TORSEPA-144287 format. One record per residue (C-alpha): residue in three letters; x, y, z. Coordinates in steps of 0.2 Angstrom, whole numbers, plus 5000, padded with zeros to 4 digits. Layout:
REM TORSEPA-144287
ALAXYZ/...
END
This chain:
REM TORSEPA-144287
MET465648395666/ARG465048345649/PHE465948415634/LEU465648405615/ALA467248455605/ASP467048535588/MET468248485574/GLY469548615577/VAL469948545594/ALA471248405594/GLN470748225599/ARG472048225612/ILE471148365622/VAL469548255623/ASP470648105628/TRP471448215642/LEU469748275648/ARG469248085649/THR470748045660/GLU470248185671/GLY468548105674/HIS467448205662/ASP466248145649/ALA466948205633/ILE466548165615/HIS467248225599/LEU466148255583/ARG467448155573/GLU467148005584/GLN465248005580/GLY465548035561/LEU464848205563/HIS466348305557/LYS465248395544/PHE463848435556/PRO463248615554/ASP463548735569/VAL461748755573/ASP461548565574/ILE463148545585/PHE462348675596/ALA460648575597/LYS461648415601/ALA462448505615/ILE460848565622/ALA460048395620/GLU461448305628/ASN461848445641/ARG463648465635/VAL464848615635/VAL465448655617/LEU467248665615/THR467748755599/PHE468848885589/ASP467348935579/LEU466749115581/ASP465049075574/PHE464548995591/GLY464449165599/GLU463149225587/ILE462149065588/LEU462249075607/ALA461649255607/LEU460149205596/ALA459749055606/GLY458449135617/ASP458049025632/ALA459148885627/VAL460448845640/VAL462148785634/SER463948845638/VAL465248875624/VAL467148875627/ARG467848965612/PHE469748955611/ARG470749095603/LEU472649055603/LYS473749185596/GLY474649125580/SER473648955579/LYS472048905570/GLU471848745581/MET472648645595/LYS473648505588/
END
């Protein structure tokens, strides 16, 4: 699978996905750490990637996307803002 990790997702998760044979990139690696959510979503569509995020905004963006086909995995960990 092809993954795009948002800023809240730790680099080690991307590294692990790669060891498992997935095509995974992190926004930070491409200097896109301040990329707006809507642009992240567009990048995922253009590159056929699944967005990995802690950001609740992606649910709304996905709902408003109409015919756009993209998957979003939104992490919610009790007592944690991000995976370290």
